[in-house]
C-alpha positions as CSV (number, residue, x, y, z in Angstrom):
1,X,-11.6,-18.0,8.1
2,X,-11.1,-20.3,11.6
3,X,-8.2,-19.9,13.5
4,X,-5.9,-21.3,14.9
5,X,-5.2,-24.1,12.3
6,X,-3.3,-26.9,12.1
7,X,0.6,-26.1,10.4
8,X,1.0,-29.6,9.2
9,X,0.0,-28.4,5.7
10,X,2.5,-27.8,3.5
11,X,3.7,-24.0,2.8
12,X,5.6,-22.6,0.5
13,X,6.4,-18.9,1.3
14,X,9.5,-16.8,2.0
15,X,12.7,-18.5,2.9
16,X,13.1,-19.0,6.6
17,X,15.0,-15.2,8.0
18,X,18.8,-14.9,8.8
19,X,20.1,-12.5,11.3
20,X,21.8,-10.9,8.1
21,X,18.7,-10.5,6.4
22,X,16.5,-9.0,9.0
23,X,16.3,-5.4,9.4
24,X,15.4,-3.4,12.6
25,X,12.3,-0.9,12.4
26,X,12.2,1.3,15.7
27,X,9.7,4.1,15.9
28,X,10.7,6.5,18.6
29,X,8.5,9.8,20.0
30,X,9.9,12.0,22.7
31,X,10.9,8.8,24.8
32,X,14.9,9.3,24.5
33,X,16.1,7.2,27.6
34,X,14.2,4.2,26.4
35,X,15.6,4.7,22.9
36,X,19.4,4.9,23.9
37,X,18.8,1.7,26.1
38,X,17.1,-0.1,23.0
39,X,20.3,0.7,20.6
40,X,22.9,-0.1,23.1
41,X,20.9,-3.7,23.5
42,X,21.3,-4.0,19.4
43,X,25.2,-2.7,20.1
44,X,25.6,-5.5,22.2
45,X,23.3,-8.4,20.6
46,X,25.6,-11.3,19.3
47,X,22.7,-12.3,16.7
48,X,24.1,-9.3,14.3
49,X,21.2,-7.9,12.6
50,X,21.8,-6.6,9.1
51,X,20.9,-3.3,9.8
52,X,18.8,-0.8,11.7
53,X,15.9,2.0,10.6
54,X,14.9,4.3,13.2
55,X,11.9,6.6,12.7
56,X,11.8,9.6,14.8
57,X,8.4,11.2,14.7
58,X,9.3,14.8,15.3
59,X,10.5,14.2,18.7
60,X,11.6,17.4,20.3
61,X,13.4,16.1,23.4
62,X,16.8,15.7,21.9
63,X,16.2,12.3,20.2
64,X,17.3,13.9,16.6
65,X,20.7,15.2,17.9
66,X,21.0,11.6,19.3
67,X,20.8,9.9,16.2
68,X,22.9,12.1,14.5
69,X,25.4,11.7,16.7
70,X,25.5,7.7,16.1
71,X,26.8,8.7,12.7
72,X,26.0,5.8,9.5
73,X,26.5,2.9,11.5
74,X,25.9,1.5,14.7
75,X,29.2,-0.4,16.4
76,X,28.0,-3.9,17.6
77,X,30.2,-6.5,19.1
78,X,33.6,-7.5,17.8
79,X,34.0,-4.0,16.0
80,X,31.3,-5.2,13.6
81,X,29.3,-2.2,11.9
82,X,25.4,-2.2,11.9
83,X,24.8,0.1,8.5
84,X,21.8,3.0,10.7
85,X,19.3,5.0,8.6
86,X,17.6,7.7,10.3
87,X,14.2,9.2,9.1
88,X,13.3,12.4,10.4
89,X,9.5,12.8,10.1
90,X,8.3,16.3,9.6
91,X,5.4,15.7,11.9
92,X,4.0,13.1,14.7
93,X,2.8,10.3,12.6
94,X,2.3,8.5,15.3
95,X,3.1,4.6,15.5
96,X,1.3,3.7,11.9
97,X,3.0,6.7,10.1
98,X,6.4,5.4,11.5
99,X,6.1,1.8,10.9
100,X,4.7,2.5,7.5
101,X,7.9,4.7,6.8
102,X,10.4,2.1,8.4
103,X,9.5,-0.9,6.7
104,X,9.2,0.7,3.2
105,X,12.8,2.5,4.0
106,X,14.2,-1.7,5.1
107,X,12.7,-3.3,2.0
108,X,13.0,-1.0,-0.7
109,X,17.0,0.9,-0.1
110,X,18.9,-1.5,-2.0
111,X,22.4,0.1,-0.1
112,X,21.0,-0.3,3.2
113,X,22.0,-4.1,3.5
114,X,23.9,-6.2,1.2
115,X,20.7,-8.6,0.7
116,X,18.3,-8.7,-2.4
117,X,15.2,-7.0,-1.0
118,X,12.9,-9.7,-2.1
119,X,14.8,-11.6,0.8
120,X,15.0,-9.0,3.2
121,X,12.8,-9.3,6.7
122,X,11.6,-6.3,9.0
123,X,12.0,-6.7,12.6
124,X,9.4,-4.0,13.8
125,X,9.4,-2.9,17.7
126,X,8.8,0.1,19.6
127,X,11.1,2.3,21.5
128,X,10.2,0.8,24.9
129,X,12.0,-2.5,24.9
130,X,15.6,-4.0,24.7
131,X,16.9,-6.7,22.2
132,X,17.5,-9.9,24.0
133,X,21.3,-11.1,23.4
134,X,21.3,-13.6,20.6
135,X,17.3,-14.2,20.6
136,X,17.1,-13.4,16.7
137,X,19.6,-16.1,15.9
138,X,17.8,-18.7,18.2
139,X,14.9,-18.0,16.7
140,X,16.7,-18.2,12.7
141,X,17.5,-21.4,13.6
142,X,14.2,-23.0,14.6
143,X,13.3,-22.9,10.6
144,X,10.0,-21.6,10.9
145,X,8.1,-21.6,7.6
146,X,5.9,-18.0,7.7
147,X,6.3,-14.8,5.9
148,X,5.1,-13.2,9.9
149,X,7.0,-14.6,12.7
150,X,6.7,-13.3,16.5
151,X,8.2,-14.3,19.4
152,X,7.4,-13.6,23.0
153,X,8.6,-11.0,25.3
154,X,9.2,-10.7,28.8
155,X,8.5,-7.8,31.8
156,X,11.1,-5.6,33.1
157,X,10.7,-8.3,36.2
158,X,11.4,-11.1,33.6
159,X,7.6,-13.0,33.8
160,X,6.0,-13.3,30.5
161,X,4.0,-10.9,28.9
162,X,1.5,-12.7,27.4
163,X,0.6,-12.4,24.2
164,X,-1.1,-15.0,21.9
165,X,-4.3,-13.8,20.4
166,X,-6.3,-14.1,17.4
167,X,-9.2,-11.5,15.5
168,X,-12.6,-12.4,15.3
169,X,-13.3,-11.2,12.3
170,X,-17.5,-10.8,13.0
171,X,-17.0,-8.6,16.0
172,X,-13.4,-7.2,15.7
173,X,-12.5,-8.4,19.0
174,X,-9.1,-9.3,19.7
175,X,-9.2,-12.8,21.7
176,X,-6.8,-15.1,23.5
177,X,-5.9,-18.2,21.3
178,X,-7.8,-21.2,22.6
179,X,-5.9,-24.0,24.6
180,X,-3.6,-26.2,23.4
181,X,-2.6,-23.5,20.8
182,X,-2.2,-21.2,23.5
183,X,0.8,-23.2,25.1
184,X,2.3,-24.5,22.3
185,X,6.0,-24.0,20.7
186,X,4.5,-22.6,17.7
187,X,0.8,-22.0,16.4
188,X,-0.7,-19.9,13.7
189,X,-2.7,-16.9,14.3
190,X,-4.7,-14.2,12.4
191,X,-3.3,-10.8,14.3
192,X,0.4,-9.2,14.2
193,X,2.3,-6.9,17.0
194,X,4.5,-4.4,15.9
195,X,6.3,-4.6,19.2
196,X,8.5,-7.7,17.9
197,X,7.1,-8.9,15.0
198,X,9.3,-10.1,11.8
199,X,7.5,-9.5,8.6
200,X,9.1,-10.3,5.0
201,X,9.3,-8.9,2.3
202,X,6.9,-11.2,0.5
203,X,4.2,-10.0,3.0
204,X,4.9,-6.8,2.2
205,X,4.4,-7.4,-1.6
206,X,0.8,-9.1,-1.1
207,X,-0.3,-6.9,1.1
208,X,1.5,-3.4,1.3
209,X,2.5,-1.1,4.2
210,X,0.8,-0.3,7.1
211,X,-2.1,2.2,7.1
212,X,-0.8,5.7,8.6
213,X,-4.5,6.7,9.1
214,X,-4.8,4.5,12.9
215,X,-2.1,6.6,14.0
216,X,-2.4,4.5,17.3
217,X,-4.3,1.1,18.4
218,X,-5.3,-1.4,15.9
219,X,-2.6,-0.8,13.2
220,X,-0.7,-4.0,13.7
221,X,-4.0,-6.1,14.3
222,X,-5.7,-5.6,11.1
223,X,-2.4,-5.6,8.9
224,X,-2.0,-9.2,10.5
225,X,-5.4,-9.8,9.7
226,X,-4.8,-8.8,6.4
227,X,-1.6,-10.8,6.2
228,X,-3.1,-14.1,7.6
229,X,-5.3,-14.2,4.5
230,X,-2.4,-14.0,2.1
231,X,0.2,-15.4,4.4
232,X,1.4,-17.6,7.2
233,X,1.1,-15.7,10.7
234,X,2.9,-17.6,13.7
235,X,3.6,-16.8,17.0
236,X,6.3,-18.9,18.9
237,X,7.3,-19.4,22.5
238,X,11.2,-17.8,21.4
239,X,11.8,-14.7,23.7
240,X,12.8,-12.0,21.9
241,X,12.7,-8.8,23.7
242,X,12.2,-7.0,27.4
243,X,9.8,-4.6,27.9
244,X,11.8,-1.4,29.7
245,X,8.5,0.6,31.0
246,X,7.0,-1.0,33.8
247,X,2.8,-1.2,33.3
248,X,-0.2,-1.4,35.7
249,X,-2.3,-4.4,35.0
250,X,-4.7,-6.5,36.2
251,X,-5.8,-9.9,34.9
252,X,-9.7,-10.8,35.2
253,X,-10.6,-14.5,33.6
254,X,-10.5,-13.6,30.1
255,X,-8.5,-10.9,29.2
256,X,-5.8,-9.0,30.7
257,X,-5.6,-5.5,31.1
258,X,-3.0,-3.1,31.3
259,X,-2.8,1.1,32.2
260,X,-3.6,2.7,29.2
261,X,-4.0,6.9,28.3
262,X,-6.9,8.7,27.0
263,X,-5.0,9.0,24.0
264,X,-4.4,5.6,23.1
265,X,-8.2,4.7,24.5
266,X,-9.6,7.3,21.8
267,X,-8.1,5.9,18.7
268,X,-8.7,2.5,19.9
269,X,-12.4,3.1,19.7
270,X,-12.0,5.6,16.7
271,X,-10.4,3.0,14.5
272,X,-13.1,0.4,14.6
273,X,-14.2,2.4,11.9
274,X,-10.6,1.5,9.8
275,X,-10.8,-2.1,11.1
276,X,-14.2,-2.2,10.0
277,X,-13.7,-1.1,6.1
278,X,-11.4,-3.5,6.0
279,X,-13.6,-6.6,7.2
280,X,-15.8,-5.6,4.6
281,X,-13.1,-5.6,1.9
282,X,-12.4,-8.9,2.8
283,X,-16.2,-10.2,3.0
284,X,-16.0,-11.3,6.2
285,X,-17.9,-8.1,7.9
286,X,-20.9,-8.7,10.1
287,X,-22.6,-6.0,10.7
288,X,-24.6,-6.7,13.5
289,X,-22.2,-8.5,15.3
290,X,-19.3,-5.7,14.5
291,X,-21.2,-2.9,16.0
292,X,-21.8,-5.5,19.2
293,X,-17.7,-5.8,19.4
294,X,-17.6,-1.9,19.3
295,X,-19.8,-1.6,22.2
296,X,-17.8,-4.3,24.4
297,X,-14.4,-2.3,23.3
298,X,-16.3,1.1,24.4
299,X,-17.2,-1.2,27.7
300,X,-13.4,-2.7,27.8
301,X,-11.9,1.2,27.7
302,X,-14.1,2.3,31.0
303,X,-13.4,-1.0,32.6
304,X,-9.8,-0.6,32.2
305,X,-10.1,2.8,33.9
306,X,-12.1,1.6,37.0
307,X,-9.5,-1.1,37.6
308,X,-6.4,-0.3,36.2
309,X,-6.7,3.7,36.5
310,X,-8.2,5.1,38.9
311,X,-6.8,3.2,42.0
312,X,-3.4,4.9,41.1
313,X,-5.2,8.3,40.9
314,X,-7.3,7.5,44.1
315,X,-4.1,6.7,45.6
316,X,-2.1,9.8,44.8
317,X,-4.6,12.4,44.6
318,X,-7.8,10.8,46.6
319,X,-11.2,10.9,45.1
320,X,-10.9,14.2,43.1
321,X,-8.3,12.7,41.4
322,X,-10.4,9.6,40.5
323,X,-12.8,11.3,39.3
324,X,-11.4,13.3,37.0
325,X,-9.4,10.4,35.7
326,X,-13.0,9.0,34.7
327,X,-14.3,11.8,33.1
328,X,-11.4,12.3,30.7
329,X,-11.8,8.0,30.2
330,X,-15.4,8.8,29.3
331,X,-14.5,12.1,27.3
332,X,-11.8,9.7,25.4
333,X,-14.2,6.9,24.5
334,X,-17.1,9.5,23.3
335,X,-14.8,11.2,21.3
336,X,-13.5,7.9,19.5
337,X,-17.4,6.6,19.4
338,X,-18.1,10.0,17.7
339,X,-15.1,10.3,15.0
340,X,-15.4,6.2,14.5
341,X,-19.3,7.2,13.4
342,X,-18.1,10.2,11.0
343,X,-15.6,8.3,9.4
344,X,-18.5,5.6,8.8
345,X,-20.1,8.2,6.8
346,X,-17.8,8.9,3.9
347,X,-15.6,7.1,1.5
348,X,-12.3,5.7,3.5
349,X,-9.1,5.5,1.3
350,X,-8.6,1.9,2.6
351,X,-5.8,0.4,0.6
352,X,-4.4,-2.8,1.1
353,X,-1.4,-1.6,-0.4
354,X,-0.7,1.8,1.1
355,X,1.6,4.0,-0.1
356,X,4.6,5.6,0.9
357,X,5.6,8.6,-0.5
358,X,8.5,8.6,-2.7
359,X,10.6,11.0,0.0
360,X,9.3,8.5,2.7
361,X,10.2,5.1,0.9
362,X,13.2,5.6,-1.6
363,X,15.1,8.0,0.3
364,X,17.6,8.9,-2.7
365,X,19.4,11.8,-4.0
366,X,17.4,14.1,-6.2
367,X,17.7,12.4,-9.6
368,X,19.7,14.5,-12.5
369,X,17.9,16.8,-14.9
370,X,16.9,15.1,-17.7
371,X,16.1,16.0,-21.1
372,X,12.9,14.5,-21.8
373,X,11.2,13.6,-25.3
374,X,7.6,13.9,-24.5
375,X,5.5,13.0,-27.2
376,X,1.4,13.7,-27.0
377,X,2.7,16.7,-24.5
378,X,-0.4,18.9,-25.1
379,X,-2.8,15.6,-24.5
380,X,-4.8,14.7,-21.0
381,X,-2.1,12.5,-19.7
382,X,0.7,14.0,-21.7
383,X,0.0,17.4,-20.3
384,X,0.2,16.0,-16.7
385,X,3.0,14.2,-17.4
386,X,5.0,17.7,-18.7
387,X,3.7,19.3,-15.4
388,X,5.6,16.4,-13.4
389,X,8.7,16.0,-15.1
390,X,9.1,19.8,-15.1
391,X,8.5,20.1,-11.2
392,X,11.3,17.7,-10.8
393,X,13.7,20.0,-12.6
394,X,13.8,17.9,-15.8
395,X,13.5,19.8,-19.3
396,X,10.5,18.5,-21.5
397,X,11.1,18.5,-25.2
398,X,7.0,18.6,-26.3
399,X,6.2,16.9,-29.6
400,X,2.8,16.9,-31.3
401,X,2.3,12.6,-32.5
402,X,2.6,12.3,-35.8
403,X,0.1,10.9,-38.2
404,X,1.1,7.5,-39.7
405,X,-0.4,5.2,-41.8
406,X,-1.3,1.7,-40.4
407,X,1.2,0.6,-42.9
408,X,4.0,2.4,-42.2
409,X,7.2,0.4,-41.1
410,X,10.3,2.3,-41.5
411,X,11.8,4.7,-39.3
412,X,11.7,6.9,-42.3
413,X,7.9,7.3,-41.7
414,X,8.9,9.1,-38.6
415,X,9.8,13.3,-39.1
416,X,14.0,13.7,-39.3
417,X,13.6,16.7,-36.6
418,X,11.6,14.3,-34.5
419,X,14.3,11.9,-34.9
420,X,17.2,14.0,-34.3
421,X,15.8,15.4,-31.4
422,X,15.1,11.5,-30.1
423,X,18.7,11.1,-30.4
424,X,20.0,13.8,-27.9
425,X,17.3,12.8,-25.2
426,X,17.9,11.2,-22.0
427,X,14.3,9.5,-22.5
428,X,11.6,9.3,-24.1
429,X,8.3,8.8,-22.8
430,X,5.4,8.1,-25.6
431,X,2.2,9.5,-23.5
432,X,0.4,9.8,-27.5
433,X,-2.1,7.4,-29.0
434,X,-5.8,7.8,-30.1
435,X,-8.3,7.0,-27.2
436,X,-11.1,5.7,-28.7
437,X,-12.5,2.8,-26.7
438,X,-16.0,2.4,-28.1
439,X,-14.3,3.5,-31.9
440,X,-14.7,1.6,-34.9
441,X,-11.8,0.0,-36.6
442,X,-10.3,2.4,-38.4
443,X,-6.8,3.1,-39.7
444,X,-5.7,5.7,-37.4
445,X,-6.2,3.7,-34.6
446,X,-3.4,1.4,-35.6
447,X,-1.4,4.3,-36.6
448,X,-1.5,6.3,-33.4
449,X,-1.4,3.1,-30.8
450,X,0.5,0.4,-32.6
451,X,2.8,1.7,-35.8
452,X,4.1,5.0,-33.6
453,X,5.0,3.2,-30.4
454,X,6.9,0.6,-33.0
455,X,8.8,3.3,-35.1
456,X,9.8,5.1,-31.5
457,X,10.9,2.0,-30.2
458,X,13.1,1.3,-33.0
459,X,14.5,4.3,-33.1
460,X,15.5,4.3,-29.2
461,X,16.8,1.5,-29.7
462,X,19.2,1.9,-32.8
463,X,20.6,5.4,-31.0
464,X,24.2,4.5,-29.9
465,X,23.7,4.5,-26.8
466,X,20.2,3.2,-26.7
467,X,17.6,5.6,-25.6
468,X,15.5,4.8,-22.7
469,X,11.2,4.5,-23.6
470,X,8.5,4.5,-21.6
471,X,5.3,3.8,-23.4
472,X,2.4,4.7,-22.1
473,X,-0.4,1.8,-23.5
474,X,-3.7,1.0,-21.4
475,X,-4.7,-2.0,-19.4
476,X,-7.3,-2.4,-21.6
477,X,-5.5,-4.8,-23.7
478,X,-5.9,-7.1,-20.5
479,X,-10.2,-7.3,-21.1
480,X,-11.8,-8.8,-18.6
481,X,-10.3,-10.3,-15.5
482,X,-7.7,-10.0,-12.8
483,X,-5.4,-7.0,-14.4
484,X,-1.7,-8.2,-14.4
485,X,1.7,-6.8,-15.9
486,X,2.7,-10.2,-16.1
487,X,-0.7,-11.7,-17.9
488,X,-0.8,-11.8,-21.5
489,X,-2.8,-9.2,-23.9
490,X,-6.7,-10.4,-24.3
491,X,-7.9,-8.1,-26.5
492,X,-11.8,-7.5,-27.1
493,X,-12.3,-4.6,-28.9
494,X,-10.6,-2.7,-31.9
495,X,-8.7,-0.4,-29.4
496,X,-7.4,-2.6,-27.3
497,X,-6.4,-4.8,-30.3
498,X,-4.5,-1.8,-31.6
499,X,-3.0,-1.0,-27.6
500,X,-2.0,-5.0,-27.7
501,X,-0.2,-4.7,-31.1
502,X,1.2,-1.6,-29.8
503,X,3.2,-3.5,-27.0
504,X,3.8,-6.1,-29.4
505,X,6.3,-3.7,-31.5
506,X,8.0,-2.1,-28.8
507,X,8.9,-5.5,-27.3
508,X,10.2,-6.9,-30.7
509,X,12.2,-3.3,-31.2
510,X,14.7,-4.2,-27.7
511,X,16.5,-1.7,-26.1
512,X,15.8,-0.2,-22.8
513,X,11.9,0.1,-22.5
514,X,9.4,0.1,-20.1
515,X,5.4,-0.5,-21.1
516,X,3.0,1.3,-18.3
517,X,-0.1,-0.3,-18.7
518,X,-2.5,2.9,-17.3
519,X,-5.6,1.8,-16.2
520,X,-9.0,4.0,-15.6
521,X,-7.2,7.0,-15.2
522,X,-9.3,10.3,-14.2
523,X,-8.7,13.9,-14.0
524,X,-10.1,17.2,-13.5
525,X,-11.6,18.2,-17.5
526,X,-11.7,14.7,-18.5
527,X,-14.9,13.5,-20.3
528,X,-14.6,10.4,-18.7
529,X,-14.6,11.8,-15.0
530,X,-17.5,14.6,-15.9
531,X,-19.4,11.2,-17.0
532,X,-19.0,9.5,-13.6
533,X,-19.6,12.4,-11.9
534,X,-22.7,13.3,-13.2
535,X,-23.6,9.1,-13.1
536,X,-22.8,9.4,-9.5
537,X,-25.0,12.3,-8.8
538,X,-28.0,10.7,-10.6
539,X,-30.1,7.8,-9.6
540,X,-28.7,5.3,-11.4
541,X,-26.1,5.5,-9.2
542,X,-25.3,1.5,-8.2
543,X,-22.7,-1.0,-7.5
544,X,-23.7,-5.2,-6.9
545,X,-20.2,-5.7,-5.1
546,X,-17.9,-3.4,-2.8
547,X,-15.0,-5.0,-4.7
548,X,-11.5,-3.3,-6.0
549,X,-12.1,-1.1,-9.0
550,X,-9.1,0.2,-11.1
551,X,-10.1,4.0,-11.4
552,X,-6.6,6.0,-10.6
553,X,-5.4,9.8,-10.8
554,X,-3.9,11.1,-14.0
555,X,-1.4,12.8,-11.0
556,X,-0.6,9.2,-10.0
557,X,0.0,8.3,-13.4
558,X,2.3,11.3,-14.2
559,X,4.3,10.4,-11.1
560,X,4.8,7.0,-11.8
561,X,5.9,7.6,-15.7
562,X,8.2,10.1,-14.8
563,X,9.8,7.9,-11.9
564,X,10.2,4.8,-14.6
565,X,11.9,7.2,-17.0
566,X,14.2,8.7,-14.4
567,X,15.0,4.7,-13.5
568,X,15.7,3.9,-16.6
569,X,18.0,6.9,-17.6
570,X,19.3,6.0,-14.5
571,X,19.9,2.2,-14.8
572,X,18.0,1.0,-12.2
573,X,16.5,-2.5,-12.9
574,X,12.7,-2.0,-14.5
575,X,10.3,-4.7,-15.7
576,X,9.3,-4.5,-19.0
577,X,5.7,-4.3,-18.2
578,X,4.3,-2.3,-15.3
579,X,0.9,-2.1,-14.4
580,X,-0.5,1.0,-12.7
581,X,-0.8,0.5,-9.1
582,X,-4.5,0.2,-7.1
583,X,-4.9,3.1,-5.6
584,X,-7.6,1.9,-2.8
585,X,-11.1,2.6,-4.7
586,X,-13.9,0.2,-4.6
587,X,-16.8,0.3,-6.8
588,X,-18.9,1.9,-3.3
589,X,-16.0,4.3,-2.1
590,X,-15.5,5.7,-6.2
591,X,-19.2,6.3,-6.8
592,X,-19.5,8.0,-2.9
593,X,-16.7,10.1,-3.2
594,X,-17.9,11.2,-6.9
595,X,-21.2,12.5,-4.7
596,X,-19.1,15.3,-3.3
597,X,-21.3,16.8,-0.7
598,X,-24.7,15.8,-2.5
599,X,-26.9,14.1,-0.3
600,X,-27.7,10.1,-0.9
601,X,-25.9,7.3,-1.4
602,X,-25.6,4.8,-4.1
603,X,-27.8,1.9,-4.6
604,X,-26.6,-1.5,-4.0
605,X,-28.0,-3.9,-6.3
606,X,-28.5,-7.6,-6.0
607,X,-25.6,-9.6,-7.0
608,X,-27.6,-11.6,-9.6
609,X,-29.8,-8.5,-11.0
610,X,-26.3,-7.2,-11.9
611,X,-24.7,-10.7,-13.2
612,X,-27.8,-11.2,-15.0
613,X,-27.8,-7.8,-17.0
614,X,-23.8,-8.2,-17.4
615,X,-24.7,-11.5,-18.8
616,X,-27.3,-10.1,-21.3
617,X,-24.8,-7.7,-22.8
618,X,-22.1,-10.0,-23.3
619,X,-24.6,-12.2,-25.1
620,X,-25.7,-9.0,-27.3
621,X,-21.9,-8.2,-28.0
622,X,-22.0,-11.4,-30.4
623,X,-24.4,-9.7,-32.8
624,X,-22.1,-8.7,-35.8
625,X,-21.5,-5.1,-36.8
626,X,-21.2,-1.7,-34.7
627,X,-23.8,-3.0,-32.4
628,X,-22.0,-5.9,-31.4
629,X,-19.1,-3.3,-30.6
630,X,-21.3,-1.2,-28.9
631,X,-23.0,-4.2,-26.6
632,X,-19.8,-5.1,-25.7
633,X,-18.6,-1.9,-25.0
634,X,-21.7,-1.5,-22.5
635,X,-21.3,-4.6,-21.2
636,X,-18.0,-4.1,-20.0
637,X,-18.6,-0.5,-18.6
638,X,-21.6,-2.2,-16.6
639,X,-19.3,-4.8,-15.3
640,X,-16.6,-2.2,-13.8
641,X,-19.3,-0.1,-12.8
642,X,-20.9,-2.7,-10.6
643,X,-18.4,-5.5,-9.8
644,X,-15.2,-3.5,-10.4
645,X,-11.9,-5.3,-11.1
646,X,-9.0,-6.6,-9.2
647,X,-5.5,-6.5,-10.0
648,X,-2.2,-8.3,-9.1
649,X,0.5,-6.2,-6.8
650,X,3.6,-7.4,-8.4
651,X,6.1,-4.4,-8.2
652,X,6.4,-2.7,-4.7
653,X,8.6,0.1,-6.3
654,X,5.6,1.0,-8.8
655,X,3.9,2.3,-5.1
656,X,7.1,4.5,-4.5
657,X,7.1,5.6,-7.9
658,X,3.5,6.8,-8.0
659,X,3.2,8.3,-4.8
660,X,0.1,8.2,-2.5
661,X,-3.1,7.8,-3.2
662,X,-5.1,11.0,-4.7
663,X,-8.4,9.3,-6.4
664,X,-10.4,9.5,-3.5
665,X,-10.0,13.5,-3.1
666,X,-10.2,14.2,-7.2
667,X,-13.5,12.4,-7.1
668,X,-14.7,14.7,-4.3
669,X,-13.1,18.0,-5.9
670,X,-14.7,16.9,-9.3
671,X,-18.1,16.0,-7.5
672,X,-18.2,19.7,-6.1
């Protein structure tokens, strides 16, 4: 994808931001004087931002006490109150972790500002800047059509701070935009800067949250790159922020080098491994060019030390201080290269939609204890749901699923004791079902997967008031192709047809319900997981395309299930169908994780060979009888193993409810 691109093409993205729809997101760590100055500038700004979120990365300099003294609002001009939300991190998670938490809160906390979450913008910034009076209002009046918007920054002395860059994906190097785009009033780019970027809710919906693994350095560059492949990212000439911390700098013919720290130097080099993973995920990696880019990045950091920092050390402490600075810089760069290489040698949980924890993104009061009627509580998924519900303080009524005939149509087919327990429950979770994807058509399949959900939904809807129902279905109802909660069922086997019939019966019952389409759920003790681990360790372990695969952990599914029950019971809006979110696994990383500590790597098949084998299997699936069904199942498994399956990211709150990804760690544990 070439950048810059002309801005003449129509763009149907988010509506232009308004000051009231912008939530300022600040990350701070032990820089209280700078933070005070920034907060004062926000209170004096005539633009009137909608709200402020401050993420305190476990500061120890009085920042926590200062933020607590501010109360729930800042006091803007003319007595205007600006809602303030403070997030205190248990430890320093760096700028990446701070912005992850802050953006999540700004774009998911419905009570923060009176603007729908889908129409909000997060205006992100560090603590070493101040807001220019009226700048946000001036920017908004320009009506820019983009989903990530950058203004300009000015230095403490009033000169322009240059930032008009793009990313070369081949080398992973940050380069200045060429003329005339560098001087244009507005131009498109493919990077972001977390010191002044306005990020729409739509961007976070499509891209996800920043990856906290970066800690500092390259997190915003990588995020902007990912965003540019899904939305429009622009930079304009409107000054928005003034830097309040002076930096030493040297201007070269092709670069402008500012002073840095050894910590920043280390992460700049180390995080090349994370950036590489994302560029590879997007299909734009050039391994040799990127390796050359890493060497150039390391060299640039050493040049920065020699030209920017060593002269200052020499003038203040002589040759000894300058030499000490050079040695520390070399060590930081060397450690970054070493740790980056280590990261490249193990599966990285790269996620285009990194998941915040519930405490990070929801920041809600703990839900009231519920009485949850749980069917299938002794099964693989049901037992995990029960454990999670009880961990949260809910009372679980476990219930064995009754066996029903395929032609049972009346609620009377359900035991009276079950109906009585249902009416007294705050929520019902149906985790029961017959998990037999390869099974031939049997009455038991439809009785368990279609009839029982339908009768349960009828009983829940008929109760006064209606009892909320969370019905666990399967993404198998969608067959091949992109997974989506909005897609109609495309069943291809008796199992998927029975699950699709169950979904339809739940819909027809009405009431308060949510159908949760679980993807390929894995966990300790499950036979499918054990088979996958054995395959990953075998010589047959292989992949043809390093693409997303819908492998997910049973603990994430349990968190999501209980969270949906809580939301429904509390009257929060929940879509009728929710797809279990992707956890960041790809065909390659899942196999490598499942190998545990075993040596070697899975084989990379030529893409054409994998396609040929899958096509042969799909042709054999047309054979009549059990042979055709078995061929269809084998072909489908090979397709998933080698090519994975993408899925839509349609309801951001699903990531919040599911919590942090743990699929790779679970597979590693199973593979040991």
